[in-house]
Structures are given as C-alpha cells and as structure tokens.
C-alpha positions as CSV (number, residue, x, y, z in Angstrom):
1,M,-7.1,33.1,-6.5
2,V,-6.3,31.1,-3.8
3,A,-4.0,33.1,-1.1
4,I,-1.4,30.2,-0.2
5,G,1.8,30.9,1.8
6,G,5.4,30.6,0.5
7,Q,6.1,27.0,1.4
8,A,2.2,25.6,0.7
9,S,1.7,26.8,-2.6
10,L,5.5,25.3,-3.1
11,A,3.5,21.9,-1.6
12,V,0.9,22.3,-3.7
13,L,2.7,22.6,-7.3
14,Y,5.0,19.9,-6.5
15,E,2.3,17.8,-5.8
16,L,0.8,18.6,-8.7
17,L,3.8,18.0,-10.9
18,R,4.2,14.4,-9.4
19,E,0.8,13.8,-10.8
20,H,1.3,15.4,-13.7
21,P,4.8,15.4,-14.9
22,D,4.4,17.0,-18.0
23,T,2.7,20.1,-18.2
24,T,3.0,24.1,-18.5
25,R,3.4,26.8,-16.4
26,T,-0.3,28.1,-17.6
27,E,-1.9,24.8,-16.8
28,L,-0.4,24.8,-12.9
29,V,-1.8,28.1,-12.6
30,H,-5.3,26.7,-13.7
31,R,-4.8,23.5,-11.7
32,S,-3.9,25.0,-8.4
33,G,-5.8,28.4,-8.1
34,L,-2.2,30.2,-7.6
35,S,-1.3,33.1,-8.9
36,K,1.0,33.8,-12.0
37,A,3.5,35.5,-9.8
38,T,3.9,32.8,-7.2
39,V,3.9,29.9,-9.6
40,S,6.5,31.5,-11.9
41,E,8.8,32.0,-8.6
42,N,8.0,28.5,-7.3
43,I,8.7,26.9,-11.0
44,G,12.0,28.7,-10.5
45,L,13.0,27.3,-7.6
46,L,12.3,23.7,-8.5
47,I,14.6,24.2,-11.8
48,A,17.2,25.5,-9.9
49,H,17.2,22.4,-7.8
50,G,16.8,19.9,-10.7
51,F,13.6,19.0,-10.1
52,L,12.4,20.6,-13.5
53,E,13.5,21.1,-16.9
54,E,11.9,23.0,-19.7
55,V,11.9,20.6,-22.8
56,G,10.3,22.5,-25.6
57,K,7.2,24.6,-26.1
58,R,3.7,23.4,-27.2
59,Q,0.7,25.5,-28.8
60,P,-2.9,24.8,-27.4
61,G,-5.1,25.7,-30.1
62,R,-4.5,29.2,-31.6
63,G,-2.8,30.5,-28.2
64,R,0.6,31.5,-28.0
65,S,3.0,28.7,-27.5
66,Q,3.7,27.5,-23.9
67,V,7.1,26.4,-22.4
68,V,6.6,22.5,-21.6
69,L,7.9,21.5,-18.0
70,E,8.8,18.2,-17.5
71,F,9.2,16.6,-14.1
72,K,12.6,15.0,-13.3
73,P,11.8,12.3,-10.6
74,R,15.0,10.8,-10.8
75,A,16.2,14.4,-9.3
76,R,16.3,12.4,-5.5
77,L,15.5,9.1,-4.7
78,V,14.1,7.5,-1.3
79,L,13.7,4.2,0.0
80,G,10.9,2.2,1.0
81,A,10.9,-1.3,2.8
82,Q,8.0,-3.7,4.2
83,F,8.3,-6.0,7.7
84,T,7.0,-9.4,6.7
85,E,6.5,-12.3,8.9
86,H,9.6,-14.1,7.4
87,G,11.9,-11.0,6.4
88,C,12.6,-7.1,5.1
89,H,11.9,-6.2,1.4
90,A,13.4,-2.8,0.8
91,V,13.1,-0.7,-2.5
92,L,15.1,2.5,-3.7
93,A,12.7,4.7,-5.6
94,D,12.3,7.8,-7.5
95,L,10.0,10.9,-6.4
96,R,7.0,9.0,-8.0
97,A,7.8,5.8,-6.3
98,G,8.9,4.3,-9.0
99,P,11.3,1.5,-8.2
100,V,15.0,1.8,-9.2
101,A,16.3,-1.6,-7.4
102,F,14.9,-3.7,-4.6
103,A,16.8,-5.9,-1.7
104,A,15.6,-8.3,0.3
105,R,16.9,-10.1,3.8
106,P,15.7,-12.9,6.0
107,F,15.4,-12.7,9.7
108,A,17.5,-13.9,12.5
109,G,14.9,-13.9,15.0
110,G,12.0,-11.8,16.1
111,S,13.2,-9.2,17.8
112,P,13.1,-5.4,16.9
113,E,16.8,-5.5,16.6
114,S,17.2,-8.5,14.1
115,F,14.4,-6.3,11.9
116,V,16.4,-3.4,12.3
117,A,20.0,-5.5,11.4
118,A,18.2,-6.9,8.0
119,L,17.1,-3.3,7.1
120,V,20.3,-1.9,7.6
121,E,21.6,-4.6,5.1
122,C,19.0,-3.7,2.6
123,V,19.6,-0.1,3.0
124,D,23.6,-0.8,2.7
125,E,22.9,-2.6,-0.6
126,L,20.6,0.0,-2.3
127,R,22.5,3.1,-1.3
128,P,25.6,2.6,-3.6
129,Q,22.9,2.2,-6.3
130,A,21.9,6.0,-5.6
131,D,23.6,8.6,-7.7
132,V,21.6,11.5,-6.3
133,P,20.8,12.1,-2.7
134,V,18.5,9.7,-0.7
135,L,15.8,11.8,1.2
136,G,14.4,9.3,3.5
137,L,12.8,6.0,4.5
138,G,9.1,4.4,5.0
139,V,8.4,1.5,6.4
140,G,5.5,-0.7,6.6
141,V,5.2,-3.3,9.3
142,P,2.3,-5.4,10.4
143,G,1.0,-4.1,13.6
144,L,-0.6,-1.2,14.9
145,V,1.3,2.3,14.7
146,D,0.8,5.2,16.5
147,P,-0.3,8.6,15.1
148,T,3.0,10.2,14.8
149,G,4.2,7.3,12.7
150,R,7.3,6.5,14.9
151,I,6.2,3.6,17.3
152,V,4.7,0.4,16.4
153,A,2.0,0.2,19.5
154,V,1.4,-3.5,18.9
155,S,2.4,-6.3,16.6
156,V,1.1,-9.4,17.7
157,P,2.7,-11.5,15.1
158,Y,6.0,-10.3,16.1
159,G,4.8,-9.9,20.0
160,W,5.8,-6.2,19.9
161,E,4.6,-3.4,22.1
162,Q,5.7,0.5,21.7
163,V,8.4,-0.3,19.9
164,P,10.2,3.3,19.0
165,I,11.1,1.7,15.3
166,A,11.6,4.7,13.2
167,E,14.2,6.2,16.2
168,M,15.7,2.8,16.2
169,L,16.1,2.9,12.3
170,E,17.1,6.8,12.1
171,D,20.1,6.1,14.8
172,R,21.6,3.4,12.6
173,L,20.9,4.8,9.0
174,G,21.0,8.9,9.8
175,L,17.7,9.1,7.5
176,P,14.4,10.6,8.4
177,T,11.4,7.7,8.9
178,V,8.3,7.5,9.2
179,V,6.3,4.2,9.8
180,A,2.9,2.6,9.2
181,N,0.8,-0.2,9.0
182,R,1.9,-2.2,5.6
183,A,-1.7,-2.6,4.3
184,K,-2.2,1.1,5.1
185,A,1.1,1.9,3.2
186,A,0.0,-0.4,0.2
187,A,-3.0,1.5,-0.2
188,L,-0.6,4.1,-1.4
189,G,1.1,1.8,-3.3
190,E,-1.8,0.5,-5.5
191,A,-2.7,4.2,-5.7
192,W,0.5,5.4,-6.7
193,R,1.4,2.5,-8.7
194,G,-0.9,0.0,-9.2
195,D,-2.4,-1.2,-12.8
196,H,-5.7,-1.7,-12.1
197,D,-7.1,-1.8,-16.0
198,T,-9.8,0.1,-14.7
199,V,-10.9,3.9,-16.1
200,A,-12.0,4.6,-12.1
201,P,-9.7,7.0,-10.6
202,T,-7.3,5.8,-7.5
203,H,-7.7,9.1,-5.8
204,H,-10.7,6.9,-3.6
205,L,-9.1,3.5,-2.9
206,A,-9.4,0.8,-0.5
207,Y,-6.6,-1.9,-0.3
208,V,-7.3,-5.2,1.4
209,Y,-4.7,-7.6,3.1
210,V,-5.7,-11.0,3.6
211,G,-2.8,-13.2,4.6
212,A,-2.2,-14.2,8.3
213,G,-4.5,-10.9,8.9
214,I,-6.9,-9.0,7.4
215,V,-6.3,-5.3,7.5
216,A,-7.6,-2.5,5.2
217,G,-5.8,0.6,3.9
218,F,-7.3,3.6,2.6
219,V,-6.8,6.6,0.3
220,I,-9.1,9.1,0.2
221,D,-8.8,12.2,-2.0
222,G,-5.2,11.0,-2.7
223,E,-4.6,11.2,1.0
224,P,-4.0,8.4,3.2
225,Y,-6.2,7.7,6.1
226,F,-5.4,6.2,9.4
227,G,-8.1,7.1,11.5
228,S,-7.9,9.1,14.8
229,A,-5.6,6.7,16.5
230,G,-4.4,5.1,13.9
231,T,-6.2,2.0,13.9
232,A,-8.7,2.6,10.8
233,G,-8.9,-0.5,8.6
234,E,-9.1,-3.4,10.9
235,L,-11.3,-5.2,8.5
236,G,-10.3,-8.6,10.4
237,H,-12.5,-7.9,13.1
238,V,-15.6,-6.8,11.6
239,T,-18.3,-9.2,12.5
240,V,-19.5,-11.1,9.6
241,L,-21.1,-14.3,11.1
242,P,-23.0,-13.7,14.3
243,D,-22.2,-16.5,16.8
244,G,-19.4,-17.8,15.0
245,P,-16.1,-19.0,15.9
246,R,-14.6,-16.8,19.1
247,C,-11.6,-15.0,18.0
248,G,-8.5,-13.7,19.8
249,C,-10.0,-10.2,20.3
250,G,-12.9,-11.9,22.4
251,N,-15.6,-11.3,19.5
252,R,-17.0,-14.1,17.9
253,G,-17.5,-14.3,14.0
254,C,-14.9,-12.2,13.3
255,L,-13.5,-11.7,9.3
256,H,-10.3,-13.0,10.5
257,M,-11.6,-16.4,11.7
258,L,-13.3,-17.2,8.4
259,A,-11.3,-16.0,5.6
260,S,-7.5,-15.4,6.8
261,E,-4.6,-18.0,5.8
262,S,-5.0,-19.7,9.0
263,A,-8.8,-19.8,8.8
264,I,-9.1,-21.5,5.4
265,I,-6.4,-24.2,6.5
266,R,-8.0,-24.7,9.1
267,A,-11.6,-25.1,7.2
268,V,-9.6,-27.6,4.4
269,R,-8.7,-29.8,7.7
270,T,-12.5,-29.9,8.9
271,G,-13.4,-30.7,5.7
272,A,-10.7,-33.2,4.7
273,R,-11.7,-35.2,7.6
274,R,-15.2,-35.1,6.9
275,Y,-15.0,-36.0,3.0
276,A,-16.4,-39.5,1.9
277,D,-14.5,-39.8,-1.5
278,P,-10.5,-40.6,-0.5
279,A,-9.5,-39.9,-4.0
280,Q,-10.2,-35.9,-3.3
281,I,-7.4,-36.6,-0.5
282,E,-5.4,-39.4,-1.3
283,G,-2.0,-38.4,-3.2
284,S,-2.4,-34.9,-2.5
285,P,-1.4,-32.4,0.1
286,L,-4.3,-33.3,2.3
287,A,-3.2,-36.4,2.8
288,S,-1.0,-35.0,5.9
289,L,-3.2,-32.6,7.5
290,A,-0.9,-31.5,10.1
291,M,1.7,-30.1,7.5
292,L,-0.7,-28.2,5.3
293,T,0.5,-24.8,4.0
294,L,-1.4,-22.2,2.0
295,P,0.8,-22.7,-1.1
296,A,0.2,-26.3,-1.6
297,L,-3.7,-25.6,-1.0
298,I,-3.8,-22.7,-3.8
299,D,-2.0,-25.6,-6.4
300,V,-4.5,-28.5,-5.1
301,A,-7.3,-25.7,-5.6
302,N,-5.8,-25.1,-9.3
303,D,-6.1,-28.7,-9.9
304,G,-10.3,-28.7,-9.1
305,N,-10.0,-30.3,-5.3
306,A,-13.9,-30.0,-4.5
307,I,-12.9,-29.8,-0.7
308,V,-10.6,-26.8,-1.0
309,Q,-12.3,-25.0,-4.0
310,E,-15.6,-25.0,-1.3
311,V,-13.8,-24.0,1.1
312,V,-11.7,-20.6,-0.9
313,R,-15.4,-20.0,-2.1
314,D,-16.7,-19.9,1.6
315,A,-13.8,-17.7,2.3
316,G,-14.8,-15.2,-0.5
317,M,-18.6,-15.1,0.7
318,Y,-17.5,-13.9,4.0
319,L,-14.8,-11.5,2.7
320,G,-17.2,-10.1,0.2
321,I,-19.8,-9.4,3.3
322,A,-17.1,-7.2,4.6
323,I,-16.2,-5.7,1.8
324,A,-19.8,-4.9,0.7
325,N,-20.2,-3.2,4.0
326,L,-16.8,-1.2,3.4
327,I,-18.0,0.1,-0.2
328,N,-21.1,1.2,1.7
329,I,-19.4,3.2,4.3
330,M,-16.2,4.3,2.4
331,N,-17.4,4.4,-1.4
332,P,-14.3,4.3,-2.9
333,S,-13.7,3.8,-6.7
334,V,-11.6,1.0,-6.7
335,V,-11.2,-1.9,-3.9
336,V,-7.5,-4.0,-4.4
337,I,-7.4,-6.9,-2.5
338,G,-4.2,-8.2,-2.3
339,G,-1.9,-10.9,0.4
340,P,-1.1,-14.4,0.3
341,V,-4.7,-15.6,-0.1
342,M,-5.0,-13.7,-3.2
343,G,-3.0,-16.9,-5.0
344,F,-6.5,-18.5,-5.1
345,G,-7.1,-16.0,-8.0
346,E,-10.5,-15.9,-9.5
347,L,-11.9,-18.8,-7.4
348,L,-11.7,-16.3,-4.4
349,L,-12.3,-12.9,-6.3
350,D,-15.4,-14.0,-8.4
351,R,-16.9,-15.3,-4.9
352,V,-16.5,-11.9,-3.5
353,R,-17.6,-10.0,-6.0
354,E,-20.8,-12.2,-6.3
355,E,-21.3,-11.3,-2.4
356,V,-20.6,-7.8,-2.8
357,R,-23.2,-7.6,-5.7
358,Q,-25.9,-8.9,-3.8
359,R,-25.4,-6.9,-0.7
360,A,-23.5,-3.1,-1.5
361,L,-25.8,-0.3,-2.3
362,W,-26.4,0.2,-5.7
363,D,-25.5,4.1,-5.6
364,A,-22.2,3.1,-3.6
365,L,-21.4,0.3,-5.7
366,R,-21.9,1.8,-9.2
367,G,-18.5,2.3,-10.9
368,V,-16.7,0.3,-8.4
369,A,-13.9,-1.8,-9.7
370,I,-12.6,-4.8,-7.5
371,V,-9.7,-6.1,-8.6
372,A,-6.7,-8.1,-7.4
373,S,-3.3,-6.5,-6.6
374,T,-0.9,-6.1,-9.4
375,L,1.9,-5.1,-7.2
376,N,1.4,-8.2,-5.1
377,D,4.1,-8.0,-2.3
378,D,5.9,-5.3,-3.4
379,A,2.6,-3.0,-2.7
380,G,3.4,-2.6,0.5
381,T,7.4,-1.9,-0.2
382,I,6.5,0.8,-2.7
383,G,3.6,2.2,-0.7
384,A,6.2,2.5,2.1
385,A,8.4,4.6,-0.3
386,A,4.8,6.6,-1.4
387,L,4.1,7.1,2.4
388,F,7.4,8.8,2.7
389,L,7.0,11.1,-0.1
390,K,3.7,11.9,1.3
391,T,4.9,13.3,4.7
392,V,8.1,15.1,3.6
393,D,7.8,18.8,3.2
394,V,9.2,19.6,-0.2
395,A,10.3,22.7,1.7
396,T,13.3,21.1,3.5
397,F,15.0,19.8,0.3
398,V,14.1,23.2,-2.0
399,S,14.8,26.4,-1.0
400,P,16.0,29.8,-2.3
401,A,19.4,29.6,0.3
402,T,20.3,26.9,-1.4
403,A,19.2,27.2,-5.1
404,S,22.6,28.0,-6.2
405,S,24.4,25.0,-5.1
406,H,22.2,23.4,-7.5
407,Q,22.2,25.3,-10.8
C-alpha cells in the first residue's frame, strides 16, 4: 500500500470519486493504493458531509456483495467566469463542473473596475439560485496570469499590467478566487465536460483557441499545465513562415499574423482588391472592405465565396503547421480547436487535419483526434469552474471537526 497522509489521502479519494461517481470502497482501495482503513475513514467523512451516499449493493462475479457509493456533485457549488473582449460570462456549477445556471453582462469600458463590476452583477444573479454553499470562483482572462493565479501580468486586448484581479474580486465577493488565461481554463473545461465523440481519453488534451489571439491550453495527466512562469501555450507566437509579416511581438511570420481573426480579415481585404471576378464581390459583404467582420466572412464562406474560402484554407494550413509541432512535442490524445475562427467549421478543420497528417510524426499522431470544441464559448467559463475545483483543497470543507453539523 502507498503511505499517504490524512489530507492527501482525502484529496486522492475525492478526485477518484469525481472521475468515478458510481463506485465501491473495494474499487477505491484498488484504484488509490490506500489501505482499507484509510479509505473507510475518509469515506465516512465524505458521507457525513453529504458528498457521498450509499445507494444499494452490487455483487461482482462470485464475490461478496459490495455497497455502492454515489458521488453527489450538487453537495456544493462553485462559480466560473470568463472575461471576453465584450463582456463577462459566468456559470454556477456543481463539483464536476456541470452547469447549473449561466449569467452574462456586457462591459462599460475596459478598466479592471468595470470588469469586476460586471462579474459582481453576474454573481449576484447566480448566488440566489444556489441551495448549498458556494465554495469559490475561478476566472479566465485573455492575457498572461502570474504563476500564483492572482495577478494579470499583462493583457494586450485590455492594456492591463500587473492587475491584482483575484484580490479585487475577493474584496467584492468574499469568495476565494483563482485566475488563469482563459484558453488554459478552457482546456480543463473541454477535458471535464467536452463531448469529443472519440474513444481517446482526455487526460492528455490540448485546446487551441483561435480568435483575436491564438493560445493553447494543456491538460497533462489530468492536470492543467501552465509552465514555470505561466506562459506555456503561446502558440500564436510560434514561427510558421520565416520572413513572413512582422508581428507586434517583434518577430516575423508568427501564427497570429497568418491565422488569427484579424489576419483572416486582412487577407480577405487583400484578396478582394486583387480578384478579377466582380461577381465574387458585388452584392456581398466584401463590397465594403472597411466594414468586414468575422461573422460576415463565415456567412460568405458558407455561401461558397472563393476568395474567403481560399484565405481560410491558407489559415488552416498555417494552423496545421503549428499544431503538428504541438503534437510532436506534447503528444496529446486529443486536440480541441475552439474560438470564433472555428465558425468556419470543416472548411478550416479539414485543412488543419490535412497539414497535420503531412507534418506530424506518425508515432506522435497515431490515435490523436483533432476535433472542434463542443462547448464553444462556454469552454472557458466551465473550465474556470473546473480550475477552482482543481486548486481547492478538499480538506478545507471536509474535516472531522465539522462533520457532525452535516449529519
């Protein structure tokens, strides 16, 4: 047996119960490597606090019947939130990050205070819908978050630097708060709640957000991976075209300059100015190049416009180059692509897959699924709730001293 201390053993069992919500004490002993006495003691605590319920018996083979334990994800609730370029989206979720209710608010300005105010309004809407204690809040933001998960070191879209966003939210809400880059939170959301229609396990997952920026998030052996300084996953600044267009980071040929939302719009403008067939432009959104938007281009691409489709395929090629390298380096079992640019659907995804097949090592690529996000805009919000659940210490709300009050 593995010798694991009290709080550590409780955390091990709690995580196993979250992943296997219908189980037995015997199965937990086998899966955890803990002693029968340790499992029994901790299961008693979790039952006393309402996290578990004995729901009957089952008989495995010819052995003795075993009591079935059912994990109760609604025993406590958490909050998750995501800051986007235009507003705040929040969720009240259970202990498996399953959504209970959503709320959204637009921003009035881009200051940290306006973001906090919008999130407070979301939480004020959601809290009355909670019939059990709310443990805390996870938040996803577009930007670099320091390794402590409390400070936004820099957010280019907002012009923020060194913003203590977790402290600001805790002061207003009275809830423990943890913060991460929204794409990295979304990776957890996809791993926990995504429906990827694949037999591949999601314990090794990469999520690639493609929108105003391009960022990857990783789940490695079930755990979120941020890197030593929190900068892991800056896929948008991987070079995919040497001597390509200059990026704001100072480099040339960054993926951001060739496959992001702004890059696609810019390339469509260039293509439309050069295109010889007026029929591809007149009467379409391309007739007003200064007013192009991504949703309009998605509609035009779906209608078969050759200019837009060619640009999207080129973006898919560059994205595929980067993802092939990601697969070679990280060897995930699933690559999930999300964000606004995935509105182009199979037109983009097919080109990504084609490029990956040509460039990724066969051993690394074998069995890897490359799929579109099923959670879409909810990935970062649900993932933020999962982020808090991954960081909270179960011992803080399960202890022998407080068990009697929950019996």
